[in-house]
C-alpha positions, -999 to +999 in steps of 0.1 A: -425-346+427-443-380+407-481-384+426-506-365+450-527-370+474-558-349+475-586-344+505-619-330+491-639-315+526-618-284+530-588-284+503-602-294+471-642-287+482-651-256+496-671-278+520-670-274+558-692-244+561-716-279+557-696-295+581-692-274+610-731-272+618-742-306+604-746-323+644-751-295+661-784-289+628-786-331+634-793-327+672-821-297+672-834-308+649-842-336+672-849-315+704-820-314+721-796-289+726-765-291+718-729-271+723-723-256+696-685-262+693-699-304+698-685-302+661-644-300+676-658-330+692-661-345+663-641-333+638-615-361+636-643-386+628-654-397+600-694-389+598-697-428+605-679-424+642-696-391+647-729-410+649-716-436+671-704-409+701-738-387+691-760-419+699-736-426+726-737-392+740-777-387+739-788-414+739-806-417+705-828-451+696-816-452+663-785-470+661-754-455+641-761-468+610-796-453+606-781-416+624-755-423+596-784-428+568-798-393+583-772-377+581-759-385+549-798-375+532-793-344+541-755-337+527-771-351+499-783-318+490-749-302+492-730-323+474-752-336+445-758-298+438-747-267+462-711-270+466-683-256+448-646-265+443-619-242+461-607-212+436-568-221+411-585-260+428-592-275+391-562-252+378-541-271+400-546-307+394-548-298+353-514-282+362-500-311+378-522-335+357-498-317+325-468-325+342-472-362+343-485-366+384-508-390+389-534-380+417-559-399+439-584-384+458-587-397+495-619-387+522-640-394+554-667-388+537-691-414+519-683-429+483-717-415+474-712-386+480-681-377+467-686-390+435-715-378+430-693-340+438-663-351+416-684-359+386-708-332+388-679-303+391-658-327+364-631-330+381-635-368+382-615-376+350-578-364+369-585-392+394-568-425+385-587-440+424-613-421+450-605-443+481-625-437+513-633-448+550-662-463+543-641-488+517-614-493+541-631-494+569-598-471+582-602-437+596-578-408+580-559-397+613-547-437+602-514-441+592-534-478+581-555-454+552-524-440+541-504-475+541-526-482+515-526-458+489-484-458+489-494-502+489-516-495+455-497-473+438-460-482+440-445-456+446-413-440+463-424-424+496-399-394+488-419-388+454-454-384+467-471-349+483-512-355+501-529-321+498-547-312+535-564-293+556-569-311+582-541-320+608-547-352+620-547-364+583-514-352+576-502-359+611-508-400+598-489-402+566-463-377+584-457-414+598-450-428+569-428-401+552-456-388+521-448-357+527-478-327+529-489-296+512-514-279+539-545-261+531-553-232+551-591-234+556-605-216+587-624-247+602-589-257+615-580-223+624-570-240+661-545-264+649-528-239+621-499-228+646-495-268+646-496-272+609-470-248+600-447-267+623-457-304+608-461-290+569-436-295+543-456-261+527-481-246+544-500-226+517-537-200+519-549-207+493-545-225+455-534-196+437-508-188+464-493-226+456-494-217+415-476-187+419-448-208+438-449-242+419-441-216+384-411-200+400-398-236+419-411-268+394-419-295+410-395-309+417-398-294+457-435-290+457 
Protein backbone atom coordinates (compact mmCIF):
# COMPACT_ATOMS: atom_id res chain seq x y z
CA UNK A 1 0.00 0.00 0.00
CA UNK A 2 1.34 3.39 -1.02
CA UNK A 3 -1.84 5.46 -1.06
CA UNK A 4 -5.07 5.17 0.92
CA UNK A 5 -8.44 6.77 0.21
CA UNK A 6 -10.59 7.20 3.30
CA UNK A 7 -14.33 7.65 3.29
CA UNK A 8 -15.53 9.71 6.24
CA UNK A 9 -19.13 8.94 7.27
CA UNK A 10 -19.49 5.39 8.52
CA UNK A 11 -15.78 4.75 8.06
CA UNK A 12 -13.67 7.23 10.02
CA UNK A 13 -16.64 9.10 11.50
CA UNK A 14 -19.19 7.43 13.74
CA UNK A 15 -21.86 9.52 12.06
CA UNK A 16 -24.33 7.34 10.19
CA UNK A 17 -26.79 7.62 13.06
CA UNK A 18 -27.23 11.25 11.99
CA UNK A 19 -27.94 10.35 8.37
CA UNK A 20 -30.26 7.47 9.25
CA UNK A 21 -33.05 9.83 10.25
CA UNK A 22 -32.11 13.13 8.55
CA UNK A 23 -34.56 12.96 5.63
CA UNK A 24 -37.33 11.47 7.77
CA UNK A 25 -36.95 14.13 10.47
CA UNK A 26 -36.76 16.90 7.87
CA UNK A 27 -39.97 15.78 6.18
CA UNK A 28 -41.68 15.28 9.54
CA UNK A 29 -40.78 18.86 10.46
CA UNK A 30 -42.60 19.89 7.28
CA UNK A 31 -45.71 17.98 8.30
CA UNK A 32 -45.10 15.18 5.82
CA UNK A 33 -45.72 11.57 6.84
CA UNK A 34 -42.74 9.83 5.20
CA UNK A 35 -41.83 6.15 5.55
CA UNK A 36 -39.26 5.54 8.27
CA UNK A 37 -37.05 3.62 5.84
CA UNK A 38 -36.77 6.50 3.40
CA UNK A 39 -33.02 6.51 4.04
CA UNK A 40 -32.76 3.22 2.12
CA UNK A 41 -34.14 4.93 -0.98
CA UNK A 42 -31.58 7.73 -0.71
CA UNK A 43 -28.43 6.03 0.57
CA UNK A 44 -26.59 6.00 -2.77
CA UNK A 45 -27.09 9.71 -3.29
CA UNK A 46 -25.40 12.81 -1.98
CA UNK A 47 -27.43 15.24 0.09
CA UNK A 48 -27.75 17.51 -2.95
CA UNK A 49 -29.16 14.73 -5.13
CA UNK A 50 -31.40 13.56 -2.30
CA UNK A 51 -32.80 17.07 -2.00
CA UNK A 52 -33.91 17.01 -5.63
CA UNK A 53 -35.46 13.57 -5.12
CA UNK A 54 -37.38 14.72 -2.03
CA UNK A 55 -38.64 17.78 -3.87
CA UNK A 56 -39.94 15.58 -6.68
CA UNK A 57 -41.39 12.91 -4.39
CA UNK A 58 -43.27 15.25 -2.07
CA UNK A 59 -43.86 18.34 -4.22
CA UNK A 60 -41.90 20.64 -1.92
CA UNK A 61 -42.12 24.30 -2.98
CA UNK A 62 -38.44 25.09 -2.38
CA UNK A 63 -35.73 24.38 -4.94
CA UNK A 64 -33.48 21.37 -4.47
CA UNK A 65 -30.67 23.75 -3.54
CA UNK A 66 -32.79 25.39 -0.83
CA UNK A 67 -33.79 22.01 0.61
CA UNK A 68 -30.14 20.97 0.61
CA UNK A 69 -29.15 24.14 2.45
CA UNK A 70 -31.88 23.66 5.06
CA UNK A 71 -30.69 20.14 5.84
CA UNK A 72 -27.04 21.22 5.90
CA UNK A 73 -27.92 23.76 8.59
CA UNK A 74 -29.27 20.89 10.70
CA UNK A 75 -26.07 18.91 10.08
CA UNK A 76 -23.74 21.74 11.12
CA UNK A 77 -24.41 21.19 14.82
CA UNK A 78 -23.45 17.53 14.51
CA UNK A 79 -20.32 18.01 12.39
CA UNK A 80 -19.03 21.09 14.19
CA UNK A 81 -19.76 19.84 17.72
CA UNK A 82 -20.84 16.22 18.19
CA UNK A 83 -19.64 13.60 15.70
CA UNK A 84 -16.69 11.53 16.91
CA UNK A 85 -14.13 9.22 15.33
CA UNK A 86 -14.65 5.50 15.33
CA UNK A 87 -12.55 3.47 17.75
CA UNK A 88 -9.00 3.07 16.48
CA UNK A 89 -9.44 5.43 13.52
CA UNK A 90 -6.77 7.92 14.61
CA UNK A 91 -4.29 5.14 15.34
CA UNK A 92 -4.81 3.67 11.86
CA UNK A 93 -4.16 7.05 10.26
CA UNK A 94 -1.03 7.54 12.35
CA UNK A 95 0.22 4.02 11.60
CA UNK A 96 -0.21 4.49 7.87
CA UNK A 97 1.50 7.87 7.97
CA UNK A 98 4.39 6.42 9.99
CA UNK A 99 4.80 3.79 7.28
CA UNK A 100 4.99 6.36 4.50
CA UNK A 101 1.48 5.82 3.15
CA UNK A 102 -0.05 8.98 1.70
CA UNK A 103 -3.77 9.54 2.13
CA UNK A 104 -6.76 11.55 0.99
CA UNK A 105 -10.32 11.83 2.29
CA UNK A 106 -13.21 11.27 -0.12
CA UNK A 107 -16.79 12.00 0.86
CA UNK A 108 -20.28 12.82 -0.33
CA UNK A 109 -20.65 15.21 2.60
CA UNK A 110 -20.45 18.93 1.92
CA UNK A 111 -16.96 20.44 2.04
CA UNK A 112 -17.53 22.79 4.97
CA UNK A 113 -19.09 20.03 7.10
CA UNK A 114 -16.31 17.55 6.34
CA UNK A 115 -13.54 20.10 6.90
CA UNK A 116 -15.14 21.35 10.10
CA UNK A 117 -15.29 17.86 11.61
CA UNK A 118 -11.81 16.91 10.39
CA UNK A 119 -10.28 20.02 11.92
CA UNK A 120 -12.20 19.67 15.19
CA UNK A 121 -11.12 16.03 15.49
CA UNK A 122 -7.57 16.98 14.46
CA UNK A 123 -7.23 14.49 11.61
CA UNK A 124 -6.96 16.94 8.71
CA UNK A 125 -3.16 16.83 8.97
CA UNK A 126 -3.07 13.22 7.82
CA UNK A 127 -4.51 13.93 4.37
CA UNK A 128 -2.95 15.24 1.18
CA UNK A 129 -6.33 16.57 0.09
CA UNK A 130 -10.10 16.28 0.54
CA UNK A 131 -12.28 15.35 -2.44
CA UNK A 132 -16.04 15.77 -2.27
CA UNK A 133 -18.96 15.16 -4.58
CA UNK A 134 -19.80 18.85 -4.46
CA UNK A 135 -16.31 19.98 -5.45
CA UNK A 136 -16.11 17.50 -8.34
CA UNK A 137 -19.74 17.44 -9.46
CA UNK A 138 -19.51 13.63 -9.47
CA UNK A 139 -21.25 11.19 -7.13
CA UNK A 140 -19.33 8.51 -5.25
CA UNK A 141 -21.21 5.68 -6.90
CA UNK A 142 -19.53 6.62 -10.19
CA UNK A 143 -16.04 5.33 -11.07
CA UNK A 144 -15.23 8.78 -12.45
CA UNK A 145 -15.11 10.08 -8.88
CA UNK A 146 -12.23 7.75 -8.06
CA UNK A 147 -10.58 8.25 -11.44
CA UNK A 148 -10.01 11.87 -10.47
CA UNK A 149 -8.05 10.67 -7.45
CA UNK A 150 -6.01 8.24 -9.57
CA UNK A 151 -5.18 11.02 -12.02
CA UNK A 152 -4.10 13.28 -9.17
CA UNK A 153 -1.91 10.92 -7.16
CA UNK A 154 -0.24 9.25 -10.16
CA UNK A 155 0.30 5.97 -8.34
CA UNK A 156 -0.13 2.44 -9.70
CA UNK A 157 -3.65 1.25 -8.97
CA UNK A 158 -2.32 -1.95 -7.40
CA UNK A 159 -0.80 0.18 -4.64
CA UNK A 160 -4.01 2.07 -3.82
CA UNK A 161 -6.62 1.00 -1.27
CA UNK A 162 -9.93 2.57 -0.32
CA UNK A 163 -11.39 2.31 3.19
CA UNK A 164 -15.15 2.40 2.80
CA UNK A 165 -18.43 1.28 4.39
CA UNK A 166 -20.86 1.82 1.48
CA UNK A 167 -21.32 -0.90 -1.11
CA UNK A 168 -22.00 1.43 -4.03
CA UNK A 169 -18.74 3.29 -3.44
CA UNK A 170 -16.80 0.03 -3.16
CA UNK A 171 -18.26 -1.12 -6.46
CA UNK A 172 -17.21 2.11 -8.17
CA UNK A 173 -13.64 1.84 -6.86
CA UNK A 174 -13.34 -1.83 -7.75
CA UNK A 175 -14.23 -1.08 -11.37
CA UNK A 176 -10.93 0.82 -11.57
CA UNK A 177 -8.91 -1.92 -9.88
CA UNK A 178 -8.65 -0.14 -6.52
CA UNK A 179 -8.48 -2.56 -3.60
CA UNK A 180 -11.09 -2.27 -0.86
CA UNK A 181 -10.93 -2.48 2.91
CA UNK A 182 -14.60 -2.73 3.91
CA UNK A 183 -15.64 -1.41 7.29
CA UNK A 184 -18.82 -3.09 8.49
CA UNK A 185 -20.94 -0.21 9.69
CA UNK A 186 -24.36 -1.28 10.92
CA UNK A 187 -26.03 1.25 8.62
CA UNK A 188 -25.02 -0.97 5.66
CA UNK A 189 -26.01 -4.29 7.24
CA UNK A 190 -28.48 -5.02 4.44
CA UNK A 191 -25.47 -5.08 2.06
CA UNK A 192 -23.02 -7.05 4.20
CA UNK A 193 -23.30 -10.26 2.22
CA UNK A 194 -22.41 -8.48 -1.02
CA UNK A 195 -19.72 -6.43 0.73
CA UNK A 196 -18.10 -9.65 1.94
CA UNK A 197 -18.11 -10.87 -1.63
CA UNK A 198 -16.45 -7.92 -3.35
CA UNK A 199 -14.11 -6.49 -0.68
CA UNK A 200 -10.47 -7.54 -0.58
CA UNK A 201 -10.52 -7.24 3.21
CA UNK A 202 -13.54 -6.95 5.48
CA UNK A 203 -13.18 -5.80 9.08
CA UNK A 204 -15.55 -5.16 11.95
CA UNK A 205 -13.41 -2.37 13.41
CA UNK A 206 -10.12 -0.51 13.11
CA UNK A 207 -8.58 -2.35 16.07
CA UNK A 208 -9.10 -5.54 14.05
CA UNK A 209 -7.34 -3.94 11.09
CA UNK A 210 -4.43 -2.89 13.29
CA UNK A 211 -4.13 -6.42 14.67
CA UNK A 212 -4.07 -7.91 11.18
CA UNK A 213 -1.52 -5.43 9.84
CA UNK A 214 0.72 -5.97 12.85
CA UNK A 215 0.87 -9.62 11.84
CA UNK A 216 0.97 -9.27 8.05
CA UNK A 217 2.43 -5.80 7.52
CA UNK A 218 0.95 -3.21 5.17
CA UNK A 219 2.11 -4.77 1.91
CA UNK A 220 -0.96 -6.96 1.49
CA UNK A 221 -3.48 -4.90 3.46
